[in-house]
PALO-588607 format. One record per residue: residue number from 1; residue in one letter; z, y, x of N, C-alpha, C, O in turn. Coordinates in steps of 0.1 Angstrom, whole numbers. Layout:
N
[NUM,'a',[Z,Y,X],[Z,Y,X],[Z,Y,X],[Z,Y,X]] ...
//
This chain:
272
[1,'m',[-137,134,-450],[-145,129,-461],[-136,132,-472],[-142,134,-482]] [2,'e',[-123,133,-473],[-115,138,-482],[-115,153,-486],[-111,155,-498]] [3,'k',[-117,161,-481],[-123,174,-481],[-139,173,-495],[-141,181,-504]] [4,'n',[-144,165,-494],[-152,159,-502],[-152,156,-517],[-160,158,-527]] [5,'i',[-143,149,-516],[-136,144,-529],[-136,154,-539],[-129,164,-538]] [6,'q',[-145,148,-550],[-144,156,-565],[-135,152,-575],[-131,140,-574]] [7,'p',[-132,159,-583],[-120,147,-593],[-139,147,-604],[-150,151,-604]] [8,'i',[-132,139,-610],[-139,136,-627],[-139,147,-637],[-129,150,-641]] [9,'d',[-152,155,-641],[-149,164,-645],[-146,163,-663],[-152,156,-671]] [10,'p',[-134,173,-665],[-127,166,-677],[-133,170,-691],[-127,171,-702]] [11,'i',[-148,171,-686],[-156,176,-700],[-169,163,-703],[-179,160,-697]] [12,'a',[-163,157,-714],[-171,145,-716],[-190,153,-719],[-200,150,-714]] [13,'f',[-188,158,-726],[-201,167,-733],[-202,179,-739],[-193,183,-746]] [14,'s',[-212,185,-737],[-209,193,-747],[-222,199,-763],[-234,196,-762]] [15,'l',[-217,204,-771],[-223,204,-786],[-226,220,-787],[-219,227,-794]] [16,'g',[-238,223,-779],[-241,240,-780],[-231,246,-773],[-231,246,-760]] [17,'p',[-221,251,-782],[-208,264,-775],[-197,255,-769],[-191,257,-759]] [18,'i',[-195,242,-782],[-185,237,-777],[-185,224,-770],[-195,216,-769]] [19,'q',[-172,223,-763],[-169,212,-751],[-155,207,-752],[-144,211,-751]] [20,'v',[-166,192,-756],[-154,179,-755],[-150,172,-743],[-156,168,-733]] [21,'h',[-134,173,-746],[-129,171,-730],[-127,155,-735],[-124,149,-745]] [22,'w',[-128,151,-723],[-122,130,-723],[-108,130,-724],[-104,119,-723]] [23,'y',[-96,142,-727],[-84,140,-731],[-89,138,-743],[-90,126,-743]] [24,'g',[-94,141,-754],[-100,142,-767],[-105,131,-771],[-100,124,-781]] [25,'v',[-113,127,-765],[-119,114,-767],[-113,96,-761],[-117,85,-761]] [26,'i',[-105,102,-759],[-99,94,-752],[-86,88,-761],[-82,77,-763]] [27,'i',[-80,101,-765],[-66,103,-772],[-71,92,-787],[-65,83,-792]] [28,'g',[-87,99,-791],[-91,95,-801],[-97,79,-804],[-98,72,-814]] [29,'t',[-100,77,-792],[-97,62,-792],[-93,53,-792],[-95,42,-796]] [30,'g',[-80,60,-784],[-67,49,-788],[-62,53,-802],[-57,44,-809]] [31,'i',[-62,62,-806],[-59,61,-823],[-66,53,-832],[-60,45,-839]] [32,'a',[-76,53,-831],[-86,42,-837],[-85,28,-833],[-88,21,-842]] [33,'i',[-82,23,-823],[-81,14,-817],[-70,6,-828],[-71,-3,-836]] [34,'a',[-55,16,-824],[-46,16,-832],[-46,12,-848],[-43,2,-854]] [35,'l',[-49,19,-850],[-57,22,-869],[-60,6,-871],[-54,-4,-876]] [36,'w',[-71,6,-866],[-77,-9,-871],[-71,-21,-866],[-78,-32,-868]] [37,'l',[-54,-22,-857],[-54,-35,-853],[-39,-34,-868],[-33,-43,-874]] [38,'a',[-38,-22,-869],[-24,-19,-878],[-31,-24,-889],[-26,-34,-893]] [39,'m',[-47,-18,-899],[-47,-25,-908],[-50,-36,-910],[-47,-42,-920]] [40,'r',[-56,-43,-898],[-58,-57,-900],[-44,-67,-902],[-43,-79,-905]] [41,'e',[-35,-58,-897],[-21,-70,-899],[-13,-63,-909],[-1,-67,-910]] [42,'g',[-16,-55,-914],[-7,-49,-929],[-14,-55,-937],[-7,-62,-945]] [43,'e',[-27,-56,-940],[-35,-70,-949],[-28,-82,-947],[-25,-90,-956]] [44,'k',[-26,-85,-935],[-21,-102,-939],[-6,-99,-944],[-2,-109,-950]] [45,'r',[2,-87,-943],[14,-85,-943],[18,-83,-959],[30,-84,-964]] [46,'g',[6,-82,-966],[8,-77,-984],[6,-62,-984],[10,-57,-994]] [47,'l',[3,-55,-978],[3,-41,-978],[-15,-37,-980],[-27,-39,-976]] [48,'p',[-7,-30,-993],[-26,-21,-995],[-33,-20,-979],[-27,-20,-968]] [49,'k',[-45,-18,-982],[-56,-20,-975],[-56,-10,-964],[-58,-10,-952]] [50,'d',[-52,6,-980],[-56,18,-970],[-45,25,-966],[-47,36,-961]] [51,'i',[-34,20,-966],[-22,28,-962],[-15,33,-950],[-6,41,-947]] [52,'f',[-23,24,-943],[-26,31,-929],[-32,44,-928],[-27,55,-929]] [53,'a',[-44,40,-925],[-51,49,-929],[-52,68,-939],[-57,78,-935]] [54,'d',[-45,65,-953],[-36,71,-957],[-26,83,-952],[-24,95,-955]] [55,'l',[-17,70,-940],[-7,77,-935],[-11,84,-921],[-5,95,-919]] [56,'m',[-18,82,-913],[-24,88,-909],[-28,105,-908],[-24,113,-899]] [57,'l',[-38,108,-919],[-38,117,-921],[-30,123,-923],[-34,134,-926]] [58,'w',[-14,122,-923],[-3,132,-922],[-3,126,-910],[-9,132,-902]] [59,'a',[5,113,-907],[12,114,-893],[7,121,-883],[13,127,-875]] [60,'i',[-10,120,-882],[-16,123,-872],[-17,137,-868],[-15,141,-857]] [61,'p',[-20,145,-879],[-15,161,-874],[-4,162,-870],[-2,163,-858]] [62,'i',[6,161,-879],[21,165,-876],[27,158,-861],[33,165,-853]] [63,'a',[24,144,-859],[24,143,-845],[20,151,-832],[25,151,-821]] [64,'i',[10,157,-837],[3,167,-825],[6,182,-823],[5,189,-813]] [65,'i',[11,183,-836],[17,195,-836],[34,195,-831],[39,202,-822]] [66,'s',[38,185,-839],[53,183,-831],[55,183,-815],[64,189,-810]] [67,'a',[44,175,-806],[39,170,-796],[42,186,-788],[50,190,-780]] [68,'r',[32,191,-795],[32,204,-786],[40,215,-791],[37,226,-786]] [69,'l',[52,216,-802],[59,228,-802],[74,220,-796],[81,227,-790]] [70,'y',[78,203,-799],[82,204,-782],[81,208,-772],[89,217,-768]] [71,'y',[71,204,-765],[69,211,-749],[71,224,-745],[76,229,-735]] [72,'v',[63,231,-762],[66,245,-755],[83,250,-758],[89,257,-749]] [73,'i',[88,247,-769],[104,252,-768],[104,248,-754],[98,257,-747]] [74,'f',[108,235,-745],[112,236,-732],[105,246,-724],[112,250,-715]] [75,'e',[92,251,-725],[86,258,-714],[83,272,-722],[75,281,-719]] [76,'w',[93,272,-732],[94,287,-736],[91,301,-726],[85,311,-729]] [77,'e',[98,298,-713],[99,311,-708],[86,314,-704],[84,325,-699]] [78,'y',[76,305,-705],[60,304,-700],[52,311,-709],[43,319,-707]] [79,'y',[57,306,-722],[45,303,-732],[50,319,-739],[40,325,-743]] [80,'s',[62,325,-740],[66,335,-749],[57,350,-740],[54,361,-745]] [81,'q',[55,346,-729],[48,355,-721],[30,353,-725],[23,363,-725]] [82,'y',[26,344,-726],[14,337,-730],[11,329,-744],[5,318,-745]] [83,'p',[16,336,-751],[17,329,-767],[2,327,-769],[1,316,-776]] [84,'a',[-10,333,-766],[-24,327,-768],[-28,307,-762],[-36,298,-765]] [85,'e',[-18,309,-754],[-23,292,-746],[-13,285,-755],[-13,273,-752]] [86,'i',[-5,287,-762],[1,277,-772],[-12,266,-780],[-13,253,-778]] [87,'p',[-18,271,-785],[-29,260,-796],[-36,253,-782],[-40,241,-782]] [88,'k',[-35,260,-773],[-47,248,-767],[-41,240,-753],[-38,242,-741]] [89,'i',[-40,227,-765],[-33,217,-763],[-44,210,-754],[-38,202,-746]] [90,'w',[-59,210,-751],[-70,209,-742],[-63,209,-729],[-67,199,-722]] [91,'n',[-56,215,-724],[-53,218,-711],[-40,215,-706],[-34,221,-697]] [92,'g',[-35,202,-716],[-29,195,-717],[-11,204,-719],[-10,216,-721]] [93,'g',[-2,197,-718],[13,200,-719],[17,195,-737],[23,202,-745]] [94,'i',[12,182,-741],[20,176,-752],[34,167,-745],[35,164,-734]] [95,'a',[41,166,-754],[51,154,-753],[49,142,-763],[44,144,-774]] [96,'i',[52,125,-757],[51,123,-762],[65,122,-774],[64,118,-786]] [97,'h',[77,125,-767],[87,125,-779],[83,138,-790],[88,141,-801]] [98,'g',[77,142,-785],[76,153,-799],[71,146,-813],[75,147,-824]] [99,'a',[58,138,-806],[46,136,-813],[52,118,-819],[49,113,-830]] [100,'l',[61,112,-810],[74,105,-817],[81,107,-832],[78,102,-843]] [101,'i',[89,116,-830],[96,125,-838],[90,126,-850],[95,122,-860]] [102,'g',[76,132,-849],[70,141,-856],[65,124,-868],[67,123,-880]] [103,'a',[58,114,-860],[52,106,-864],[65,95,-874],[63,91,-885]] [104,'v',[79,93,-865],[88,89,-876],[88,90,-889],[85,84,-899]] [105,'a',[92,106,-884],[97,115,-895],[87,115,-907],[91,117,-919]] [106,'t',[70,113,-902],[66,115,-917],[62,105,-924],[57,106,-935]] [107,'t',[63,92,-917],[64,77,-919],[72,74,-925],[67,68,-935]] [108,'y',[87,77,-926],[97,75,-935],[93,80,-947],[89,71,-955]] [109,'f',[92,94,-952],[88,107,-962],[79,92,-968],[85,85,-976]] [110,'f',[68,89,-962],[54,85,-969],[59,73,-973],[62,73,-985]] [111,'t',[61,63,-968],[70,51,-973],[77,52,-986],[75,43,-994]] [112,'r',[85,64,-988],[96,63,-999],[86,66,-1011],[85,60,-1022]] [113,'a',[79,75,-1008],[69,81,-1018],[59,67,-1024],[55,65,-1036]] [114,'r',[58,60,-1012],[46,51,-1019],[53,38,-1022],[48,28,-1027]] [115,'g',[69,41,-1018],[76,28,-1028],[76,16,-1013],[77,5,-1016]] [116,'v',[75,17,-1004],[74,8,-990],[84,4,-985],[94,8,-991]] [117,'s',[86,-2,-979],[100,-8,-970],[89,4,-955],[77,3,-951]] [118,'f',[98,13,-954],[99,17,-936],[99,9,-927],[89,9,-921]] [119,'w',[109,0,-924],[111,-11,-912],[99,-24,-910],[95,-31,-900]] [120,'k',[94,-23,-925],[82,-33,-927],[68,-28,-919],[61,-34,-911]] [121,'l',[66,-14,-926],[52,-6,-915],[60,-4,-906],[54,-9,-896]] [122,'a',[67,-1,-902],[69,3,-886],[71,-11,-875],[69,-11,-863]] [123,'d',[76,-22,-882],[74,-32,-874],[55,-40,-876],[51,-50,-870]] [124,'i',[49,-33,-883],[34,-41,-884],[27,-29,-874],[18,-32,-867]] [125,'a',[32,-13,-875],[29,-7,-862],[32,-4,-845],[26,1,-836]] [126,'a',[46,-11,-846],[49,-9,-838],[39,-16,-823],[39,-9,-813]] [127,'p',[35,-24,-823],[22,-31,-811],[11,-21,-812],[7,-18,-801]] [128,'s',[5,-15,-823],[-7,-3,-821],[-2,5,-814],[-9,9,-804]] [129,'l',[10,10,-816],[12,23,-815],[12,24,-796],[5,30,-788]] [130,'i',[27,13,-793],[25,13,-779],[9,7,-773],[7,10,-761]] [131,'l',[0,1,-778],[-12,3,-772],[-18,14,-769],[-21,20,-759]] [132,'g',[-20,18,-784],[-22,34,-781],[-18,42,-773],[-25,50,-768]] [133,'q',[-3,42,-770],[-1,52,-761],[-6,47,-746],[-8,56,-738]] [134,'a',[-8,34,-744],[-10,28,-730],[-24,32,-731],[-28,33,-719]] [135,'i',[-38,36,-742],[-49,42,-736],[-48,61,-733],[-53,70,-726]] [136,'g',[-39,60,-744],[-37,74,-740],[-36,87,-728],[-40,99,-725]] [137,'r',[-29,77,-722],[-21,82,-708],[-33,77,-698],[-29,79,-687]] [138,'w',[-44,72,-699],[-59,76,-692],[-67,92,-697],[-78,97,-694]] [139,'g',[-60,96,-704],[-66,111,-712],[-58,116,-699],[-66,121,-691]] [140,'n',[-43,115,-697],[-34,124,-682],[-43,123,-671],[-46,132,-663]] [141,'f',[-47,108,-670],[-56,105,-657],[-68,116,-653],[-71,119,-642]] [142,'m',[-74,120,-667],[-89,125,-668],[-84,145,-664],[-90,153,-659]] [143,'n',[-74,145,-669],[-67,159,-665],[-61,161,-650],[-62,171,-644]] [144,'q',[-57,152,-645],[-50,150,-630],[-39,158,-638],[-39,171,-639]] [145,'e',[-30,151,-644],[-19,157,-646],[-8,143,-652],[-12,132,-655]] [146,'a',[3,147,-654],[14,134,-652],[14,127,-643],[14,115,-645]] [147,'h',[13,132,-629],[15,120,-619],[25,127,-614],[29,138,-618]] [148,'g',[31,118,-604],[42,114,-600],[41,128,-585],[36,139,-584]] [149,'g',[48,119,-574],[49,132,-561],[42,124,-550],[36,113,-553]] [150,'e',[42,130,-538],[33,129,-530],[35,117,-523],[46,113,-520]] [151,'v',[20,112,-521],[16,97,-508],[4,101,-503],[-5,109,-505]] [152,'s',[6,85,-493],[-5,91,-484],[-20,84,-491],[-19,77,-502]] [153,'r',[-27,85,-488],[-37,73,-492],[-37,61,-489],[-41,52,-495]] [154,'a',[-33,62,-478],[-31,44,-479],[-22,39,-481],[-19,28,-477]] [155,'f',[-11,49,-493],[-1,41,-500],[-9,34,-511],[-11,22,-513]] [156,'l',[-13,42,-517],[-23,39,-530],[-39,27,-529],[-45,21,-538]] [157,'e',[-41,27,-515],[-51,17,-509],[-42,3,-506],[-45,-8,-505]] [158,'n',[-33,7,-505],[-20,-8,-507],[-18,-11,-522],[-16,-23,-525]] [159,'l',[-18,-2,-532],[-15,-6,-544],[-29,-17,-547],[-28,-28,-553]] [160,'h',[-41,-12,-539],[-55,-23,-545],[-60,-16,-555],[-64,-24,-564]] [161,'l',[-61,-4,-558],[-67,4,-573],[-76,10,-565],[-77,14,-553]] [162,'p',[-87,10,-578],[-102,11,-577],[-101,25,-569],[-93,34,-571]] [163,'e',[-112,23,-561],[-117,37,-553],[-114,53,-562],[-107,62,-558]] [164,'f',[-121,50,-576],[-121,60,-586],[-108,69,-590],[-109,81,-593]] [165,'i',[-95,59,-589],[-85,59,-589],[-78,68,-583],[-72,78,-585]] [166,'i',[-80,58,-571],[-74,69,-559],[-81,81,-555],[-75,89,-548]] [167,'n',[-92,83,-559],[-100,98,-559],[-90,106,-568],[-79,112,-565]] [168,'q',[-96,104,-578],[-88,112,-593],[-72,117,-587],[-67,128,-590]] [169,'m',[-66,109,-577],[-51,113,-578],[-53,124,-564],[-44,133,-561]] [170,'y',[-63,123,-557],[-60,133,-548],[-69,147,-551],[-81,150,-552]] [171,'i',[-53,158,-554],[-55,172,-558],[-51,181,-553],[-39,180,-552]] [172,'n',[-56,191,-549],[-57,200,-541],[-51,196,-527],[-41,200,-521]] [173,'g',[-60,188,-524],[-61,184,-510],[-45,178,-504],[-39,179,-493]] [174,'t',[-41,168,-519],[-25,156,-514],[-28,146,-527],[-34,149,-538]] [175,'y',[-21,133,-522],[-27,128,-528],[-11,121,-537],[0,120,-531]] [176,'y',[-13,116,-550],[-1,118,-561],[4,104,-567],[-5,97,-571]] [177,'h',[14,99,-568],[16,87,-574],[4,86,-587],[-4,95,-589]] [178,'p',[3,77,-592],[-9,73,-602],[8,74,-615],[10,63,-621]] [179,'t',[15,81,-617],[29,75,-628],[19,72,-643],[23,64,-650]] [180,'f',[8,79,-646],[-2,77,-659],[0,60,-660],[4,54,-669]] [181,'l',[-5,57,-646],[-11,42,-643],[2,31,-653],[2,24,-663]] [182,'y',[13,37,-641],[23,26,-640],[27,31,-660],[30,21,-668]] [183,'e',[27,42,-664],[33,34,-680],[25,34,-688],[27,34,-700]] [184,'s',[11,32,-682],[-6,25,-693],[-2,7,-690],[-5,-2,-697]] [185,'i',[5,8,-679],[2,-9,-678],[18,-15,-682],[20,-26,-686]] [186,'w',[31,-4,-680],[44,-9,-687],[43,-14,-704],[49,-22,-712]] [187,'n',[33,-2,-705],[24,0,-720],[22,-12,-728],[25,-14,-740]] [188,'i',[14,-20,-719],[3,-30,-723],[11,-39,-723],[11,-45,-733]] [189,'l',[19,-41,-712],[32,-53,-710],[41,-52,-725],[45,-61,-732]] [190,'g',[42,-43,-726],[49,-43,-743],[42,-46,-750],[47,-53,-759]] [191,'f',[29,-42,-752],[20,-49,-765],[18,-61,-766],[19,-67,-777]] [192,'v',[15,-68,-755],[19,-82,-754],[31,-85,-759],[31,-93,-768]] [193,'l',[45,-79,-755],[57,-89,-758],[60,-86,-772],[68,-92,-778]] [194,'l',[52,-74,-777],[56,-76,-794],[46,-85,-802],[49,-91,-812]] [195,'m',[33,-85,-795],[24,-92,-804],[37,-104,-804],[40,-110,-814]] [196,'s',[43,-107,-790],[50,-122,-793],[58,-120,-800],[58,-129,-808]] [197,'l',[66,-114,-802],[78,-113,-811],[74,-117,-820],[80,-127,-825]] [198,'r',[62,-110,-830],[56,-117,-842],[62,-129,-847],[69,-130,-857]] [199,'r',[57,-139,-837],[54,-154,-840],[69,-156,-839],[73,-162,-849]] [200,'v',[80,-152,-829],[93,-155,-830],[103,-150,-846],[114,-152,-851]] [201,'n',[96,-145,-848],[99,-139,-863],[110,-135,-864],[118,-139,-872]] [202,'l',[111,-127,-858],[125,-115,-862],[129,-112,-875],[123,-117,-884]] [203,'g',[140,-102,-876],[140,-98,-888],[135,-87,-890],[131,-81,-881]] [204,'r',[135,-81,-905],[129,-72,-902],[139,-57,-898],[150,-53,-900]] [205,'g',[122,-53,-889],[127,-39,-883],[132,-43,-867],[140,-36,-861]] [206,'e',[129,-51,-864],[134,-52,-850],[126,-57,-840],[129,-62,-829]] [207,'i',[110,-54,-844],[100,-54,-833],[100,-39,-835],[101,-34,-823]] [208,'f',[100,-33,-840],[102,-17,-841],[110,-7,-828],[107,2,-821]] [209,'l',[123,-17,-833],[137,-15,-822],[132,-20,-810],[132,-13,-800]] [210,'s',[126,-33,-809],[119,-37,-798],[109,-26,-787],[108,-22,-775]] [211,'y',[104,-24,-796],[97,-14,-793],[100,2,-787],[95,7,-777]] [212,'i',[107,5,-795],[119,19,-787],[126,14,-777],[126,22,-768]] [213,'i',[132,2,-774],[140,-2,-763],[128,-1,-754],[127,9,-747]] [214,'w',[119,-11,-755],[110,-15,-741],[102,-2,-735],[97,-2,-724]] [215,'y',[102,8,-744],[90,17,-740],[99,29,-735],[96,38,-727]] [216,'s',[115,27,-743],[123,37,-733],[128,34,-723],[131,44,-715]] [217,'i',[130,21,-719],[137,21,-704],[120,23,-694],[120,29,-683]] [218,'g',[109,19,-699],[98,24,-687],[95,40,-690],[100,48,-682]] [219,'r',[91,42,-697],[97,59,-697],[106,62,-685],[102,64,-674]] [220,'f',[119,63,-688],[135,61,-680],[128,62,-664],[129,71,-657]] [221,'f',[123,52,-663],[118,51,-648],[104,58,-641],[104,64,-630]] [222,'v',[94,56,-649],[84,66,-648],[90,79,-645],[93,83,-634]] [223,'e',[93,86,-657],[100,100,-654],[102,104,-644],[95,111,-638]] [224,'g',[109,100,-640],[122,101,-622],[112,99,-614],[115,102,-602]] [225,'m',[98,95,-614],[91,101,-607],[82,113,-607],[78,120,-597]] [226,'r',[81,112,-618],[69,126,-619],[73,136,-619],[84,137,-624]] [227,'t',[65,150,-615],[67,159,-612],[66,170,-618],[70,181,-614]] [228,'d',[59,167,-633],[63,180,-642],[69,176,-655],[64,176,-666]] [229,'s',[86,171,-650],[92,165,-658],[93,185,-672],[88,196,-672]] [230,'l',[99,179,-678],[105,191,-689],[120,188,-683],[125,177,-684]] [231,'m',[125,198,-679],[142,200,-677],[147,203,-682],[144,213,-689]] [232,'l',[161,196,-684],[170,203,-696],[178,211,-687],[182,222,-690]] [233,'t',[180,205,-674],[190,216,-665],[182,212,-652],[174,203,-650]] [234,'d',[188,220,-644],[182,218,-629],[180,202,-624],[171,201,-616]] [235,'t',[185,193,-626],[185,180,-622],[183,170,-630],[184,158,-627]] [236,'l',[182,174,-642],[183,160,-654],[173,164,-665],[173,175,-672]] [237,'r',[164,153,-665],[151,151,-672],[152,149,-685],[157,138,-689]] [238,'m',[148,161,-697],[149,160,-713],[143,146,-711],[151,138,-716]] [239,'a',[132,139,-706],[125,130,-711],[138,115,-708],[140,106,-715]] [240,'q',[142,118,-697],[151,104,-692],[166,105,-703],[168,95,-709]] [241,'m',[171,113,-705],[174,114,-715],[174,111,-730],[183,105,-737]] [242,'i',[162,116,-733],[157,110,-747],[161,99,-743],[172,95,-745]] [243,'s',[152,91,-735],[153,76,-731],[168,67,-735],[171,57,-741]] [244,'i',[173,76,-730],[190,65,-727],[191,67,-743],[190,56,-749]] [245,'a',[192,80,-751],[195,80,-764],[189,68,-773],[195,60,-780]] [246,'l',[177,70,-771],[169,63,-781],[176,45,-779],[180,37,-788]] [247,'v',[176,43,-769],[179,27,-763],[188,25,-771],[189,17,-780]] [248,'l',[201,38,-767],[217,34,-776],[213,34,-790],[221,30,-798]] [249,'l',[205,38,-793],[202,42,-810],[198,28,-813],[205,20,-818]] [250,'a',[188,25,-809],[182,13,-809],[193,-2,-810],[194,-10,-820]] [251,'i',[197,-2,-803],[203,-11,-799],[214,-15,-812],[218,-25,-818]] [252,'g',[217,1,-812],[229,2,-826],[220,-2,-834],[218,-14,-833]] [253,'l',[215,3,-842],[206,-2,-852],[205,-17,-854],[209,-23,-864]] [254,'w',[201,-21,-844],[193,-36,-844],[211,-46,-845],[211,-58,-844]] [255,'i',[224,-39,-845],[239,-45,-848],[239,-44,-862],[238,-53,-871]] [256,'f',[240,-29,-864],[245,-24,-875],[237,-37,-886],[242,-44,-894]] [257,'r',[224,-35,-883],[215,-40,-895],[215,-55,-896],[209,-62,-905]] [258,'r',[223,-60,-884],[225,-78,-882],[236,-77,-891],[235,-83,-901]] [259,'v',[249,-70,-889],[259,-71,-894],[261,-67,-909],[270,-72,-915]] [260,'k',[253,-60,-914],[251,-55,-928],[241,-64,-936],[242,-65,-948]] [261,'g',[228,-72,-927],[221,-81,-938],[207,-71,-936],[196,-77,-936]] [262,'y',[208,-62,-936],[193,-59,-938],[183,-61,-932],[172,-56,-935]] [263,'s',[187,-71,-920],[179,-79,-914],[173,-90,-916],[164,-94,-909]] [264,'k',[179,-97,-930],[175,-109,-927],[159,-117,-935],[153,-128,-935]] [265,'v',[158,-104,-941],[140,-107,-941],[136,-107,-929],[140,-99,-921]] [266,'r',[123,-122,-925],[118,-125,-915],[101,-116,-919],[92,-117,-928]] [267,'y',[103,-110,-908],[90,-105,-904],[75,-115,-908],[66,-110,-914]] [268,'l',[74,-128,-904],[64,-136,-912],[69,-138,-925],[59,-140,-933]] [269,'e',[75,-138,-929],[74,-143,-946],[80,-130,-952],[91,-132,-958]] [270,'s',[77,-118,-953],[80,-109,-960],[68,-104,-966],[61,-98,-958]] [271,'q',[62,-105,-979],[50,-99,-984],[54,-86,-996],[47,-81,-1005]] [272,'n',[68,-83,-992],[74,-68,-1000],[74,-57,-994],[78,-48,-1000]] 
//
């Protein structure tokens, strides 16, 4: 029976010679939903209606380029031999940490140019960002990538997963951990947490820093299960090191901003 399992076609549809991949459709859906949520909350917090749409015009392409460059740099041994493969992101091979670096840097300079608080905008965007990441992981599912080590079909069935997920985790005759799913669920829980923290009325910047801490903790453990990690050394995963550094940085910034009084403005009280 297992020999007859066919993976889901990664091509969603074709427009003449143009093939539209599920990966792109899902990523685009995640971005659209995240943007809509951020725009709604931004209006409530006194930001111009179009500020997030304007930001996305810069942040999305820069984040995609940064994500790809990050991945290519750590896989340069391969891409130096096949440079024509570098722009083919539809085949997978983008790093979320690279995307976050590009997006955060873009947001920083964008807010300076617009005269808006970076921390206020980041707080508003944080729940949308982690929800978009939760949705985006299903693009990895469609490509049968970002999975963990080998498992049995019985193991997956004991997780009470739908049949279509179990079958999609059957790759080249072997079943694998659906680590994309673990991270997606973690991010959904993070979305719920961050939405709840709005009611707690934390100081400015602390919802965004909570996002950094929550996401990085989950990513550290999920990364340890994956088989396609970018490696810093033979045994050290780059994403795990970045996750640890981000948790420490976020905690340090949280304490620093509290001590200096930079977070005295509360999330729900801020209109500037």
